One Martini backbone bead per residue (centre of mass of N, CA, C, O) as a GRO file, in nm:
protein
   78
    1MET     BB    1   2.183   1.075  -0.425
    2PHE     BB    2   1.968   1.113  -0.187
    3GLY     BB    3   2.159   1.040   0.059
    4GLY     BB    4   2.313   0.788  -0.105
    5LEU     BB    5   2.108   0.714  -0.309
    6SER     BB    6   2.017   0.561  -0.566
    7SER     BB    7   1.815   0.585  -0.837
    8THR     BB    8   1.700   0.300  -0.796
    9ALA     BB    9   1.605   0.333  -0.502
   10VAL     BB   10   1.419   0.573  -0.553
   11HIS     BB   11   1.243   0.437  -0.764
   12SER     BB   12   1.151   0.202  -0.585
   13ARG     BB   13   1.007   0.378  -0.372
   14ARG     BB   14   0.814   0.524  -0.562
   15ARG     BB   15   0.683   0.273  -0.675
   16ALA     BB   16   0.580   0.159  -0.407
   17LEU     BB   17   0.405   0.404  -0.339
   18ALA     BB   18   0.225   0.406  -0.591
   19LYS     BB   19   0.116   0.119  -0.557
   20THR     BB   20  -0.005   0.160  -0.280
   21LEU     BB   21  -0.206   0.394  -0.344
   22CYS     BB   22  -0.366   0.254  -0.569
   23TYR     BB   23  -0.454   0.005  -0.412
   24ARG     BB   24  -0.594   0.154  -0.174
   25LEU     BB   25  -0.813   0.294  -0.338
   26VAL     BB   26  -0.956   0.037  -0.415
   27MET     BB   27  -0.996  -0.068  -0.119
   28VAL     BB   28  -1.166   0.163  -0.014
   29THR     BB   29  -1.404   0.124  -0.201
   30ILE     BB   30  -1.472  -0.165  -0.114
   31THR     BB   31  -1.502  -0.116   0.191
   32VAL     BB   32  -1.728   0.093   0.178
   33PHE     BB   33  -1.934  -0.080   0.030
   34VAL     BB   34  -1.949  -0.314   0.232
   35ALA     BB   35  -2.013  -0.144   0.485
   36TRP     BB   36  -2.276  -0.029   0.374
   37LEU     BB   37  -2.421  -0.301   0.349
   38VAL     BB   38  -2.396  -0.371   0.657
   39VAL     BB   39  -2.476  -0.080   0.809
   40GLY     BB   40  -2.642   0.144   0.619
   41ASP     BB   41  -2.413   0.377   0.645
   42LEU     BB   42  -2.217   0.598   0.483
   43SER     BB   43  -2.055   0.737   0.707
   44ASP     BB   44  -1.959   0.481   0.850
   45ALA     BB   45  -1.828   0.353   0.599
   46VAL     BB   46  -1.613   0.569   0.555
   47ASN     BB   47  -1.477   0.544   0.829
   48ILE     BB   48  -1.399   0.251   0.803
   49GLY     BB   49  -1.239   0.275   0.535
   50LEU     BB   50  -1.024   0.482   0.631
   51VAL     BB   51  -0.904   0.353   0.883
   52THR     BB   52  -0.826   0.073   0.770
   53ASN     BB   53  -0.651   0.193   0.525
   54VAL     BB   54  -0.432   0.339   0.677
   55VAL     BB   55  -0.317   0.090   0.811
   56LYS     BB   56  -0.277  -0.082   0.548
   57THR     BB   57  -0.083   0.106   0.400
   58GLY     BB   58   0.156   0.088   0.594
   59THR     BB   59   0.182  -0.219   0.585
   60TYR     BB   60   0.228  -0.256   0.281
   61TYR     BB   61   0.479  -0.082   0.249
   62ALA     BB   62   0.656  -0.242   0.444
   63TYR     BB   63   0.629  -0.512   0.296
   64GLU     BB   64   0.746  -0.419   0.024
   65ARG     BB   65   1.024  -0.330   0.139
   66LEU     BB   66   1.106  -0.600   0.255
   67TRP     BB   67   1.106  -0.752  -0.027
   68ASP     BB   68   1.352  -0.587  -0.141
   69HIS     BB   69   1.552  -0.780   0.055
   70VAL     BB   70   1.457  -1.027  -0.107
   71ARG     BB   71   1.622  -1.270  -0.323
   72TRP     BB   72   1.417  -1.469  -0.357
   73GLY     BB   73   1.331  -1.528  -0.697
   74VAL     BB   74   1.559  -1.359  -0.825
   75SER     BB   75   1.706  -1.293  -1.097
   76GLY     BB   76   2.057  -1.323  -1.028
   77ALA     BB   77   2.059  -1.412  -0.746
   78ALA     BB   78   2.250  -1.542  -0.471
   0.00000   0.00000   0.00000
């Protein structure tokens, strides 16, 4: 299924992606609000929030996927 991936692997990737997007939405909101307080301009704050969070979204997703390969601390792992 899905190019040799098990349904568990596909579910894991979809779950990681969903978690990433939900988390980043919250972070975009916080970043825009803080940037607005600092710079005083809503347009600049939105630009700051969007650019920084696009970079952070990709970084977080890669980090989450990397941890999928770490067995330390997982119950039943060798």
